[in-house]
N, C-alpha and C positions, 0 to 999 in steps of 0.2 A: 368417653361412648362415644359413637363414631357418627355427625352427621345425616340422613336421609336426603336426596333433593326430590324437591317432587317432579311430578313429573311435568311439569308446567316448567320446571328452571331444567328440566335438561330441554323440552324443545322447544327453550330461548338462544340456551345455546347452541344450539343444531343448524341455527338462523343462518343464512351467511350473509352480507360484514359487502353491501354497498355504497355508490355513491352515484345508483342514478336517480332521478328527479321523477320521483312516481307520479302520476297523476289517475286519479282513485273514482270515474265516473258511476253514479248510479240514472236507472232509466227506466222507465215505464212499460218503453222495448224489452221483445225479449229481440231481437236479429240486429236492425237496422245501425243503430249509432255502432254498434263490433262491429261490426262491417265498416263503419266506414269507418274510423278508427285509426282499420288493421290497414289503412295507407299511409302512415306514416307512421317513418320504421329514423332512427335514433339512436348514437349511442353511449348518452348517459339521460331519453329520456323513457318513462313506462306508463304506459296509457291503461290500466286497467281502465277494462268498465259491469259494473254492477249489472246486469238486463234484469228482465222481470222473466224467471222462471218458473213458477207456482200458481201465477192468473192476482198473484196479489200485488198492484201495481196503482193500488189508492196511493197518496201523498204521504202520508202519515207511513208503508211502506216501503217505496221507495227510499224517503226518512233512513227509516230503523235501521236502514242496507250499511244503508250509505256511516249510521253509527256504530254497527257493529262491528266493517269495514278499521276503524277509528283504532276501537278497542285494543288490537292485532299490535305484538310488541313494536312489529318489526317496517318503522315509514321512521321518518327523520327531517328535521330542519329544510323548511323547501318541498317539500308533497304540499302538492294540494287537491282536496276535496270538493264534491262542484253536486248538485241537483242539478238533474237537467229531469227537465217533466214538457209534460204539451199544452195546451191551456184552454185547449180545448170543449169544453165540458167542466171543465176547476173547475173553474170562473161564470155557474152560473148559479145564480140567488140562494139556489139548493146548494151546493158544496163548497162557494165560496172563503166564506167565515171559515174552516177549514182548511186548505187551500192557503189561505193566511198564513192562517195559524202556522202550518209545516216551514213554510217557506219563510217566516222572524223567526224560529226558532233553529230551521238553519244555519241564516245569516250568523243567529247570536253563539252561535257555539261557533262560528269560524266563517265557514263552510259558505263557497261561490254559485251563482246564478245562473244555470243556463237555459233557462228555458226562452220556447218558442209562442207564437201568437199568426195563426190559432195553433200549428202542429210542428216537429222538428219535419215535412219536405218543407215552409218556406226554404230554410238551410241549402240546401243539398237541391231544392230551384237557383236565388241566387246562383251558384257557380253557372245556374246557362241564359240567366239573364237576368237585367235588374228588377224591381220592385217600386211601380209608387205606394210613397207614404199614406195619396187616397185609392189602393184600388182596392176594388172590393174586392176580398180571400177573403170568407166567413166562417168559412171553414172546411176542413180537413178534403175535403167531396173536390174545397173550389181551388186546393194548391192540389190539391192531385193533379187533376182534370188539363190546370196551366201548364204542370211537369210531362205533363203524359205527350202534351203537342210538342214539346221545345225532345223529347225523345225520345219522340211516335211511339209511345210505349214505356209503361211502368211497372211496377210488378214487388208493393212490398217487401213481400216474400222472401225476395230468390231473386236482388241487383246488386249484385257479388260482381258482373259482365259490363254493367255500365259505373261503378264503382272502379273498375279496377284499370279505368281509361280514363278518370280525372289528370289535371296534372295540375302543376304550382303553379301554374296564370291562370289556372278555373280557382283556386281557392285564396289564393290573393284579390281575385276577382269577387264574388264572396263575402270575403274581409270587405273591401271597399266599400260593396255597397250596402252591406249590414250594416254598419257607420253612418252612415250614407239615414236609414233608416231612423238609428238605436237611439232612443228618448232616454230621460235622468235615468243613468243609472244610479241611482236611486231608489228605483221604481220595483219596487220585487215583483213585476215583471212586469215585458212590453205590449203600453195599455194600445198601439197600434198592431195591428200588421207590422213584423217585423220580429228578429228574435237572436239572444245573445247567445249566444256560441259560439262566433264570433269573439267576444271573449275569452270563454277557454282555446279555441287556438289560437288566438297570435299570445300567449302567455306560452302553448306548446308549440310552437315554433324559438321565440326567443328562448325557452328554457336550457336552452343545450348552449349555450353561446360556448364558441369555439369549434363545434364541432357541424358536421354541415348534416341539415335535414330533406328527407326525401320525401315525398311523399312517387309510391311506385316505378318507386326506380329514379328517379329526378330530382337532380338540385331542386331547393325553390330559389330563387337567384336573392341576391345579396349575402345569401349565409353563407 
């Protein structure tokens, strides 16, 4: 009797082998994080951002996209899965229980958390300015206003020009400044103004050992 291979088996066989590490980042945003991570180039690292494209941006939906991607057979040891969310409105009394449950499930599955308080723009702001732990940035509008002041303007939906001008030095500054603000790494999200995106970026920059890491085509010093 001749055995028939299933379509899934055939599909798996066609998938190419790879030696590059994969960073899978699920986010509630549609454009900005993907455009940000496009500035990095590596020979041995691939960043795949899973944006929200169907208005399903609630934490449980973002986590579901990450779980679905992990079910793909084409993953190797060393790949990393990251859940990236803003906390500005998910930690209000009406939503915090659900948000906590989603973050806890992500941790149980071995995923990394890269949340920002109050929003991803804090990470962008740290590329151009330091932020004090006591600084009052209660919501994303306040962060954007500060970012606009430093950049002379800011449009979340169309920031390719500014992002394309970021330098390796600015990325290093952002990591250093975010580390200064970082609280307890065991927390599910930053309790004060700050962002854990620096943890993702640090892993990204140190993953391709022996290979250059470039930011907008410029090599990061020390690599």
